[in-house]
C-alpha positions in Angstrom: -37.9 12.5 16.4 -39.9 9.4 15.5 -41.4 8.5 12.1 -44.3 10.9 12.9 -42.0 14.0 13.8 -42.7 13.7 17.5 -39.5 14.5 19.5 -38.3 11.7 21.9 -38.1 12.3 25.5 -34.5 11.2 25.4 -32.4 12.0 22.2 -31.8 9.0 20.2 -28.2 9.7 19.3 -27.4 9.9 23.1 -27.8 6.1 23.3 -25.7 5.7 20.0 -22.9 8.1 21.4 -22.8 6.3 24.6 -23.8 9.5 26.7 -26.0 10.1 29.6 -26.9 13.7 28.5 -25.9 16.1 25.8 -22.6 17.6 26.2 -22.4 21.2 26.8 -19.7 24.3 27.0 -16.8 24.6 25.1 -13.0 25.3 25.9 -9.5 24.6 24.7 -7.2 22.3 26.4 -4.5 19.6 25.8 -5.5 16.1 24.7 -4.2 12.8 26.3 -4.7 9.3 24.9 -5.3 6.5 27.6 -3.9 3.4 26.4 -3.9 1.0 29.1 -2.3 2.6 32.2 -0.3 5.1 30.0 -1.0 8.8 29.3 0.1 10.1 26.1 -0.1 13.9 25.4 -1.3 14.4 21.6 0.5 17.6 19.7 -1.6 20.6 19.6 -4.5 22.2 21.0 -8.0 20.9 20.8 -11.4 22.7 21.0 -13.7 20.4 22.9 -16.9 20.5 24.9 -16.7 21.5 28.6 -19.0 18.7 30.2 -19.1 15.4 28.7 -20.8 12.4 30.7 -20.3 9.0 29.2 -22.7 6.1 30.2 -21.9 3.2 31.7 -20.1 0.6 29.6 -18.6 3.5 27.4 -14.9 3.3 27.1 -12.9 6.7 27.6 -10.1 6.8 25.0 -9.0 10.4 25.6 -9.3 13.2 28.0 -8.6 17.1 27.8 -7.8 18.4 31.2 -9.8 15.5 32.8 -12.7 15.8 30.6 -13.7 12.5 28.3 -13.5 13.8 24.8 -13.0 10.7 22.7 -15.4 8.0 23.4 -15.7 4.3 22.2 -19.2 2.8 22.4 -20.1 -0.8 21.5 -23.0 -1.0 19.0 -24.8 -4.2 18.0 -22.7 -7.3 17.5 -19.4 -6.3 17.2 -19.7 -2.7 16.3 -18.1 0.3 17.5 -18.8 4.0 17.4 -16.2 6.5 18.2 -17.4 9.9 19.4 -15.2 12.9 19.2 -16.4 15.3 21.5 -15.4 18.8 20.2 -14.6 20.5 16.8 -12.3 17.8 15.6 -13.3 18.3 11.8 -13.2 21.9 11.6 -9.8 22.1 13.4 -8.4 19.5 11.1 -6.7 21.8 8.7 -3.7 23.7 10.3 -5.0 26.9 9.2 -7.5 28.4 6.8 -5.2 31.2 5.6 -5.1 30.1 1.8 -9.1 30.2 1.6 -10.4 32.6 -1.0 -13.7 33.0 -3.2 -12.1 33.7 -6.4 -12.3 31.7 -9.6 -9.1 33.3 -11.0 -6.7 31.8 -8.6 -5.9 28.1 -7.4 -7.0 27.2 -3.9 -4.3 24.7 -2.7 -5.2 22.3 -0.1 -4.7 23.5 3.7 -2.0 21.5 5.5 -3.4 19.3 8.2 -2.8 19.8 12.1 -0.5 16.8 12.9 -2.1 16.1 16.3 -5.6 16.0 14.5 -4.5 13.9 11.9 -2.8 11.7 13.8 -5.7 11.2 16.3 -7.9 10.3 13.3 -5.6 7.8 12.0 -5.4 5.8 15.3 -9.2 6.0 15.9 -9.6 4.5 12.5 -7.0 1.7 13.3 -4.7 2.8 10.3 -1.3 1.3 10.4 1.7 3.6 11.4 3.3 4.9 8.0 0.3 4.1 5.9 -0.9 7.8 6.0 2.4 9.2 5.3 2.3 10.2 1.7 4.5 13.3 2.1 5.3 15.8 -0.5 5.9 19.5 0.2 3.7 21.3 2.9 1.8 23.0 0.0 2.1 20.6 -3.1 3.3 22.6 -6.4 0.8 20.5 -8.5 -2.8 19.6 -8.3 -2.0 15.9 -7.9 -4.1 13.6 -5.6 -2.7 10.6 -4.0 -4.4 7.7 -2.0 -2.5 4.8 -0.2 -4.6 1.8 1.1 -3.8 -1.8 2.4 -6.0 -4.6 1.5 -6.9 -7.9 3.8 -3.6 -9.6 2.4 -1.2 -6.9 3.1 -0.6 -5.6 -0.2 -0.6 -1.8 -0.9 -2.6 0.1 -3.3 -1.6 3.4 -4.6 -4.0 5.6 -6.6 -2.7 8.9 -8.3 -4.3 11.3 -10.6 -2.8 14.4 -12.1 -5.4 17.1 -12.7 -3.1 19.4 -14.4 -2.7 20.4 -18.1 1.1 19.7 -17.9 3.2 16.8 -16.6 3.8 16.5 -12.9 6.6 14.5 -10.9 5.4 13.5 -7.8 7.3 11.3 -5.0 5.5 9.8 -2.5 6.7 7.9 0.8 5.3 4.6 1.7 5.9 1.7 4.1 6.9 -0.8 1.3 9.9 -2.5 1.0 12.9 -1.3 -1.0 13.2 -3.0 -4.6 9.5 -4.1 -4.7 8.1 -3.5 -8.1 4.3 -2.3 -8.3 2.3 -3.2 -11.5 -0.9 -1.6 -12.7 -2.5 0.3 -15.1 -2.6 4.0 -16.4 -5.4 5.7 -18.0 -4.4 8.9 -20.0 -6.2 12.0 -21.1 -7.4 10.4 -24.2 -9.0 7.2 -22.5 -6.2 4.9 -23.3 -5.3 2.2 -20.8 -1.8 0.8 -20.4 0.0 -1.5 -18.2 2.8 0.2 -16.3 5.7 -0.9 -13.6 7.2 1.3 -11.0 9.9 0.1 -8.3 10.2 1.4 -4.9 13.6 2.9 -4.0 14.8 3.8 -0.3 14.1 7.1 0.8 17.0 9.2 1.8 15.2 11.2 4.5 13.5 8.4 6.1 15.1 4.9 6.6 11.7 3.3 7.5 10.2 4.1 4.3 10.7 4.1 0.7 10.0 6.4 -2.1 7.7 6.0 -5.2 8.2 8.3 -8.0 5.6 9.0 -10.4 6.1 10.7 -13.6 2.5 11.5 -14.6 1.4 13.1 -17.9 -1.4 15.9 -18.0 -4.7 14.3 -16.7 -3.3 10.9 -16.3 -4.5 8.5 -13.6 -2.8 5.4 -12.3 -3.4 2.5 -10.1 -0.6 0.6 -8.8 -0.5 -2.8 -6.4 2.7 -3.4 -4.4 2.4 -7.2 -3.5 3.5 -8.4 -0.2 6.1 -11.3 0.2 
């Protein structure tokens, strides 16, 4: 609709998404990425639209049984818009079996679908390994971890222990063995202190290193792993 609430003859989102008309129908199929002339199948099944018609100039990044379902559309001066034509958000959790509306039990995060998570990482341009903060499939503690890389190649690790008891967490990251991360800790009383953590080789994955964090109750830390 325009600023007066009058519907446009053509939905404005179609131009943003790079479509000739609104998608329709629904079905489940295998998803294939199309990098260059190759065809790579993504693990898992995907619930997608049955009919998707990209506009001229819109790049098809992935298909499901021949139907375009991941589209890349250039917007403005150097901008890009990625359209996922299906239920990619709601299908991101591998299951919803652990959901419960009950204040007396802890609701742990659902494990993510490997195929959906990998697709999101690729569409966001995340380097391989950056999203691999791996613990048990269902973490035993309520601890949040986030790993990001800045413009100069340094890795920043954020962690917070929401528990009222200590928690030991091992995160796997793409940092070199022996790198010492420096940062700060904020404890439950609001006291800030400097900390240092060293990355050690991960036994189960030769391409990554383990970062072991011993977190006090309600403690939050931020660490910077400087590149060479």
